[in-house]
C-alpha positions, 0 to 999 in steps of 0.5 A: 399484412405487407412487408412481412419479415422472412428468415433467410434460413427458410427459402420458401414463403409460408403463411405465418401462424396466428394465435387468437385468444379464445379460438383455435389457431389460424393458418400454419397449424404446425411448424413448417416442417423438419427433416434430417438425413444421415448418409454414409459411403464406404469404399474399402478395396484390398489386395492379398499377395502370397509369395513363399513364406510371406503373405502381404495384405495392403488396402485403402479405406475411405469413409464419408459420413454426412448428416443434415438437419433442417427445421424451418420452424416458424420462419414466416412468423407466429403472432398472438392476439388477445383482448388487451388492445381492445379493452375499455378498462386496462387493469383490475380496479378496487371493485374487482376484475373489471377489465378481465372479460372486456375486449376481444381478440378478434377485434385486435386481429382486425385492427392488426395489433398483435400482443406478441410475435416472433420470427424463428431463425433455425440453424440448418447444419450440414456436417460431414466427417470424411475419413481415409486410411492406408495399410500394409501388413506382412505375415512372415512364417518363420517356422511352422510354429512361429509367424511374425506379423509386421504392419503399418497403417496411416489414418486421417480423419 
């Protein structure tokens, strides 16, 4: 088979799948493969400073999440062959099922006449979610029984 279609979502050329009626599949017995990865990176430095009755905390948080999914599916194609192209009688006559057992799926594949075919175009997303935040907090001990907490935080996702 020449000039086979090839989906650009799969960079590798693989054998197409052939389903021949009445027989097991030829080549490419399963999908070309699926993979996924989920990565997360965190960086969270902080600094604490105590001066007299003040306890000041400050820090930064960076979080990066990456999720990738790849599925090559049948990017090189899948083709089905049955006996329809090589039948002598194409429909059921009044006498019964005259064309049901006529023809050969092997003859159809030798002639190169598939009954159906498709090339999968699988979406392979790579999604990221960066996040970062800054904060500062002051714990101010006004009396031995009373502490005032003041803080500010800024987040971006």
